[in-house]
N, C-alpha and C positions, 0 to 999 in steps of 0.2 A: 464436599468440597473441593477440588484441591489447596494446599496450602504451598502461598508464595513464596514462599522459604525456600520452599522446597526445587525453584525454576533456576535449572544451572547457566549457573553465571551470572545469578545476582546475589548481594549480599545481603545482609539483614536489612540495611539504612535502605538499597533500595526497593527491596521486596516488600520493605512497607509502603511506597511512593504506589508500587504497584498495585499495593492493595485498595488503596485511595483511590485507583481509577477501573475497579473492578477485574484487575488481572490475576488470575488465581493460578494459571499455567499458560504450561508452552500452546497450547490451544487458542487459550484466551489472547494471551500475542498478535497470532495468525489470522484474529480475527480484529486483533486492533489495527484499521483499516486510516491510511491516512486523511486529515483535513485537507487537503492542498497542495499545490505541488510545486516547488519552487526550479526554477529555470538558472542553473550555475551551471550551464555546458557550455557557456559563451560571457568572456567580456565585453561589455560597452565604455567605450568613451565618455566625459561626463559631459558632455556638448553634444551629445546624442540623445544623454537620458532623458525623459517625460516626465514630468508632475505627476504624482499620485501613481506611479507602477513601481513596482522593483526589480532590482537590474543587478548587476556587479561590474566590483569595477577592479583596475591593480593601479595601486597609487603610491606615491611617494609620501611621509610625512613631511606637514612643512617647518609645521609647529604645535605646543599642543600647550595649553594651559588652566589652570583653574579661574570659570569666572564667577561673581558673586552677585551680578545683578541678571534679573530678576529673583536670580536664585541660586546656590552653587550648585555647578554643575561644570562639565570635562569637557573643553570644545578644543577638539581638531583640525587642524587643515590641512589639506592634502591637496595631493595635483597628478595628472598625468599630462600626457603630451598638447588634450586639446583644450585643459582649461582647471577650474578646482573646485573643492568641495569638502563643506565643512560638515565631519562627525562630532554630535554630541548627547553625553551623554549622562542624562541626568540623577543616576546613580551610580556609582562605579565606584570602586576598589583602587588602591593604592598602585597594586600589580597593572591594571590596566596605564595608569601613568605612563610606569615608567618603559610598560614596555613601547608607546607609542612617544618617539625620541625622532628629533628633527633625522631624517636620513633613511629612516625604517624606512623598507616597502612593504605595503598591505596586500592581502585582494579582499576587498571589503565588500558584501551584501546587504541590500534594505530599501526601502520606500522612499525615495527621491520625494521630495516634497522643497517649495520654494521659500527661502528663509532670509533676514534680513542684507545677510554677508554672500545672497546667492543657494544655490540648489544645498541643500542638505539632507542629513539623516539622522535621526536620531534615533539610537541605542543600534547602530550596526552591529552584525556579525561580520565578526574581522580574524586573519589569521597572520600572523607572517608569513613573507615568503623568504625563502633563502634557496635563489637563483631561477631558472627556469621552472616552473610546475602544470604539469601537465590538468586540462579540463574535465570534468567528466563527461561522459559520452551521452547521459539519459538525466532523467527531471530528478530530484529530490524531493523525498515523501517529507511532508511535515503530519508527526502524531500529535491525538490530544493529547495536553499528558498535564502535572503540576509541578508545582513550586519544588525545586532540589533536582529533577530527574528532567536531564538537559534530554536534545534530539539524539546527541550520538550514544545514548546508552543503551534507548531503545531500537534504535535501527541494530546497535549491534546482540542485542537479545531475542529482535523480530527475525534477523537473517539466520539468528543460531536455531531458532525455533520454527523454522520454516525448511534446516537440514533436519532438523530431528524428528519432526513432528509426522503422522502417516495421517499423507494428506490424498489419501487413496480415496476418489469420489462414492460418495455414500447413498447418490441415487442409483438406481437402476440404470443401464446402460441403456433400458424400454424406454423409459423416462426421459432420459436426457436427449433421445434421439426425437420421440415425439413433440415434447416442445423445444425443441432447437437448441438449446441451451451450450453455451460454454463450460468446457473442463472446467471443474473447482479446484485442483493445481494451479493451471493455468491463470484463472481468474487470480486469485490471492496474490500468485508468484508477478503479474502482473501490475498489482498496482501497489506492489511493496517494494519493487525493482523494476519501472516502465524498461518498454523494450526502447531501445536506441529510434530519434527520431520522431518520437508520439510529443504534441505539445501538450502543454497543463491542460489547454481550452480541449485535445481530443484525452486527455483521460478523464476530465470532469465531467463530458457529454452525461445526461442520463442514460443515451441510448446504446452506451459503451458497452459490448457484452459482457467484460467480466463484471462492473457493474450491475447489471443487469440477474445476472449468473447470484451475484453476494445478496443481494435486495431480494431474488424469490427462493433462496438457501434461510434468510431470517424469517421469513414472512412464513416458509414452509413447519419451521421448526416452533415456530407458536401456534401455529394450527394444530400442525400433531399434537404438541404435550397439552391443548386444552381439548379437542377433541379424546383425547384419553383422560381425560380428568372428565369430562362430561362421561362415556364412558363406564368408568369408575362410579360415579355419582349413582348412574342408572343401574348399577350390581346390587347397590346396598338398598335395604331395608327401607321403608319411611309406613307411616301410620294411613291408613286409607280412610281419608276423609269424606264419608259421605252422608245422607243423612235426606231426612223426608223432604225436607226443604219448607218447612211450616213459619223458621223467623224472618228467612228473607222473604219468603211470601206476604209475609204483613209487614215488612219493614218498606218493600217493594210501596205496599197500598198506603203507608201512612204518607211518602214520600209528596212534594207540595210539585211535585217535575216528574218528569217522564225519564228513562235512560235511553239516551241517543243511541244511535245504531253502532256506533261505532264503543259505545262503553256495554254493550250488550253482547257482540265480540268477541271484546276483550275475555267479558267475565263468563265463556264459553269454555273461551279458553284457559284459563287459569280453573277453571270448576272442572276440567276436562286431567288435570296435573292434579288437582289435588285428591282424586278419586283411585290414584296411580298407586302402589304397593312402593315406588320407588321418590326418591324427592324431587319436587318440584323447586326447579333455580330457573326462576325467571325474572326479566327485566321489564317491569313495565311504563312505558313510556307515554307524554299527552304536555302537549304545549302548556305553556299558562294559563289556571282555568280552565281545563280540559274533563276536570272532576274525577280523576282519580281515588280520591278521598270516601267516595261513596261506592271504588271496584274496591279499596281496600275491607270496607267493612260486608261487604256481600260475600265477601273470603272468611273475614275473621266469623261470621257465621255460620260460616258452612264446618269450621273446624270448634267453635263450640257443640255444634249438631251433633255432631261425633265424640264429644267427649274430651277433647281437648282443649288446653289453652291457647289463646295468638294474642303474639303481644307488635306493637307499633315502635320502633324507634326513631326519632328525626334529631336534628341535629343541633339545633338552636331549641331557647326554650320557647320563643315564642309561635313559632314551630310547633312544636307538641303540645303545646297548649291551644292549637287553634283546631291539632286536629280531637284532644282531646275533647273541646269542646264540641266541635260537631261529633263525633263518636258520641259521647254521650248522649245528647239531644234527639239521637233516632234509634240509639239502642237500651237507652235506659226505660222508653215506653214498655219495650218488652220484657221489660223484669229482669233485668241484666245489666248489674252493677261494670261499671268499668274503670278502672284501679288507676292514679296517677302517680308519677314516681320522675322526680327529678332532684338535681342536687342542694336546690334550694330550698327544700321543703323541712317545716319544720320537724325535727326528730323524732317526735311521738307517733306525729303523721303519717311521716315516710316507715316508721317502723311498723305499725298495723294492718300499714300496706304491703310493703314484705310478709309480715306473716301471711296474712290473707292469700298472697301468691303462691307461698307457699306451701298452705294448707292444700291449695287447691279451692276454696271457696273463691276464689275470684279468677272468673276466665277470661277475660277483658284486661289487656294492660298497653298505658301509654305512656311514655317515658322519654325523657333525651339518653345518652351516655348511661344513666346511674344504673338501667335495666341492666346493666356487663355489670355492675360491682361487685367486687367476692362476696357479699353477704346475700345477695339475690339471690334467690330457690326456687325454681318454678317447678308445680308439681307434675305437670303432665303439658309439654308446650309442645302442639301440632305445626306453630306456622310462626314464623321470623317474619315480621316486616320491618326492612327497611328505606324510611324516605331520603331523598336526597342521597343515596349509599354511597357516591364519589364524594361525599366531604367529610364521611368518615375513613381513617388509616386503615388499614387491614387487618392489624390485630382487634381493634375494637369492632368489626363486622364477624372476622373469625370467634372473638368471643359471645355474640350472644348468637349465633350458631352453637355453639357449644353448650349454651345452656338447653339446649333442648338439641341432646346429640342428631336425631338424624329427623330433624322436622323439616318441615318444605318452607323454603326460602323467596317470599317475592320481594325484589327490590323498585323503588321506583323512581322515578327521574321526571324534571320537568326541563330541565336540561338535555334537549333534542339532541340525538348522537347519530353524527349522518351516518348512511347509510354504510359507506366504507369501513368506516369505522367501529359501527357495530361488527362488520362481519370477521374484523380482526380482532378486536378486545375483547368483543362477547360472545365468543366464538361456540365457548361451550353455557351459553346463558339461552334457552327461548326468550326470546324478543314480542312482548305485544304492547302494537300504537295506539295511544287515541287521537286518529285524527282529524276529528271535528268538535269544535266547542258545542257547547252548549246552548238553545234556541232563545235570541232577547240579548246575547250580548252584540253590542255596540263598537267598530273599528275604531279603538285609538288612532286619533291624527297625529304625528307624528313633528313637531317642527324643531327647526337649527334656531337661538337664538344667541346674537353673541353678548358678551358679558356687558358689555357697555350699551343694550337697550334693557337693563334692572328695572330702569325704572315702570317701564312698561308693562313687564311680569306682573309688580306689585301691585299696579293699577289692572288687570286683569283678574290677580287672585280677590283685589278686593270687591269687586263686581259680581264675580263668582257666588263667594260666601254670601256678599248682599241679599242673593239670590236664592239663599238656602242651600247653594252646593258647599262640598268640604274638598282641602286642596290636604297634600302633601308636597314638601319641600325636603328634598334630598342632600344633606353633603357628605363629603368622604372622608375627614376628621375630625374627630370630638377633640384636642387641643392643636393649639399653634403648633405647628413645624415651618422652621423658618426655610429650612431646606424644600419643602414645597410649595410654600406663602400658600397653600389653599386657606380660605375660609373654612374657621369649623361651623360644626351642629353651633357651639354656645354662641358664639359670636354672632351665627346670620340668626336663632334665636332671640337675642337680645335688639339685634335692628329691626329684625320683622316686626316685635313686638310692637316697636316703639314706630314707625311706620304705618303700623294699622291699629288703634289704640282702639278701636270700635271692635275690635275680634280677640276673638278667644282663643292665644295662640299655645300649644304645647309642644314639651321636648322627649323624642325617646333615641336612645344610645344601651350599645351592652354595656356600659360602666355602671347603671343606674341599677338599684337595685331591682328583684323579681318583683315584689310588691307596689314599687315605682311604675314600674314599666307598664304590670298589667293592667293601676289604676289610671295611667295615662293611655292607655289601645282602649277601655273599655271607655272608659268618655269620648272618646274621637269616634266609637263606634257607634256610640249617642246621643252622634253628634254635640253634645255638649263643648269640644274643641272642634271648633270650623276649620284650623288650618294645624296641620301637622311638622315640625322641625325635626327630620331625620336621618340616622347612619343609614347603614344597609343592613339594620337589624329587621325592615319589614321589606325583604327584599321578597322572602318569600313566606306565605302563610296565614297577611293579611287580605281580612277580608270585606271591603267596605263598600256598597251598590252605591249610595251617595255621592262618593270622593269620584269627583270626572277629573280634575287635572291631579298633573304629578310633573314638579318642576327638578328637574336635577342642576343640579350646580358644581361644575366643573367635570360635565360630562364626559372631557376631552381625556381623564383622567380613568374611568372605569371602564372592566373591560365588556365586551358584548353577549356574555352571559347576561350578567348583571344588568345590565340595560334593559334588557331583551324580561329579564323576570322585575325590575324596575317597573316599567311599562305594563307590567300586566296586572299592577294592583289597581290601576283605572279603566273603566269599559263592565265593569262589572253589575252595572246598571240599566234602565233605558235611553237615561239622557247621553249626550253626545259628548267625547270626552276626548281628550289630549294630554298629552307628553309634550313638553320643553326643556328641551335638552339646551343647557347655557354652556356656551364655551370660550376659555379665552385664545386670544391670537397672543402668539403665534402656534398653528397647530404645524408637528411633527406631521411628517408623511406617514405614518401608523395610526394616530387616530385620526388623520384626516378620512383614511379609509376604513376605519371604524364607524366613525359617525356617519360617512356616507352609507355603509351597508345597515347600517339602525334605520337610517329614514329611509330609502328604499326599499325594505321590507319587511311585512309583521306575521309572516310564517317563520315560527322558530329554529325550522328543524334547516329552512334556506339559509337560513342566518349564521345555524353553527355551520352548513358545511361552507361557507365563507371565511367563519372564523376558525377552523379548521386548516385553511387553507392560507390563515397569514398566522396563524400557532405553530402550526406542526401538530402530531398527532401525541405527542410527549406533553408538551403542555397545555392543550385540550382537555384529557383525561385528568389531569392533577396526576400523572403517571407517578412521582418521584414520592408523594405522602398516600396515594391508592394502592402503590406493587405494582402496576400496571406494567411490563416490561416496556421500553423504549424502544421503539424501533429507530437502531441508529443508520440504517441504509436504504430500507423501504419507503416508498411515495406512495402513503393511503388513495390517494389519489387518483394514482394509476391500479380503476377498477378490475381494468381485465389482470392486471396481476395476480390482484389481488383474490381473484376469481381463481385463476390456475393454481396456486398454493392453494389450496380449500379443495379443489378439485385432486390436487394430487396428491395431501396428505388424507382425502379417503382410499384413495386406490393404493397408497402405500400402506396403508395400518389393517388393510384386507389382503392386499396382496403379497407385498414383500413386506412383512411387522419388523423381522431383523434390519434392514437398511432402515426402517422408520426410528428403530431405540438408535440406532447408532446417528444417526442425521439430528436427532433430538438432545443425545449425549454431545456432541460436538458445540452445537448452538446455547444449550441452557446449561447445559454442567447437571448440577443441584439447585438450580436458579428458578425451575418454573412454580415451586412452593406456592408461591407468592398467589400466583395467574387463580387460584382455586379458590382466593379466601371470596 
């Protein structure tokens, strides 16, 4: 990766700031495109200013003083021929106060708002005027930046980069012509130095050909890199995991249920992959309760039949233990031992498990991130399964992969990924989807309930538990937070215990010791606890068919994926189940939109699609912590553009490989490594 200290014109201090923005070369500067554009091409009379919009004014200072109420601030009153304007600085330097002397002429830019003394601007940008100064003829770009790195410095460095970087098109002429794309050089130059006459609305419109070209190029670079990773994986060797299938037949025969058609289909896809002499890298998606664990069990048995080990890693102890219990119940009757590894395990039990795994005496291993600790070695790892893989950081996923250098990889997720996102972000994975629920699952009725009706909800809990059912009551925090003013799990537990003395109420949260948590969960599973107050530690992995009501307090504070996962904890038996979303007024627009989506939809993929639309791809997949590249310009809702980039990547890698490599280098440099985790 290029060294930012070598960027021409950048001082060591500026270079350090550039590095925090991920700008390591002049090419990175060329691709550091504006957030927005400001119109400094005209002067607006003060009396024509529209509150809530930004404008530019030429004014004369009338007075400047330091005010102390409600807080220390610098207040400057100025005027033009049409009226007066207050310039207010909440943070200021003595040098600013010195400049803003009565009689000084200023050119001021900022967002106008209504104030007690009339129109005002908070923290305006300004410069002193010396005689008549001409106005720019085009819009001014405003760039993403960081503290200590001014717009003027960025503009100067970017202007220099535009003159010195090779902006020759990395796409072959035939492709540019076929897709009717704008020229790359013209596109980036138009965005950094907008042509005269273009309005901000015209420049920021998604349909503008220069933005389309930039978005397409970004998607294309990602697709090329992911496809190269895919091809490199298929070129590597991996153990062929094939067998007679006797263990699998015995497992299927002893199950109390039959595999659904969707489960059978995805198992055939996985089985076919395991038979290949190159590493499988497959993502198994399935909505809450669709039955991914049994498919994982079949894959693990196939590894055992071929003489290899299989490991399953989950992000939380509750989820990992749920998998362990299920797999042990299914596989131990077949004469197979399942090892358990977790951070909270007693030292002797943990060491014994590690030794047996290292010696190859135990072929099946389930655990948390304890599986990837330095002391854990596998004798012959052939299959690594990661559940809820997006919750692990890149380094953790790589660590498990490296335990079995050429092992097959299966990632599982109950957080459905919208098709356009999977096409883009997971282009180097094969994707299988379990798109039907097992028979006997009852639809969960979702209701939105104002917190003002909490007493009615408590009454419903009492009636249900009296009828023999069980209830979850979920809270978002453990301890009191004045900032968020949320009811805590501990406070709610105390209230419900007092309000429902006839019920046995339990409390579980992430700070409980593992054995305490396990004891509470076991009591709930055995119906010794009727009402379980919990934080989101029960979001995944908890399966209690007798629980038929989920109450989520402060539902407006949860994300859509969490709400959907929590709702999936009920409806696992034959009884009619409900999820009550308790919310506090007033609701923000975003919170209202989230609650509307979860109320109207039960399909996890549709919820995920709308969630993507609400939040954007980077936040949706947890890109910052998972290593997935944030798409800065491309809109994944534009399926046609994603599809065009996929096809173009294939064409370039087969017909124009030199162009493909130049394009990938321009956009990703050395940063694509994290894609391969």
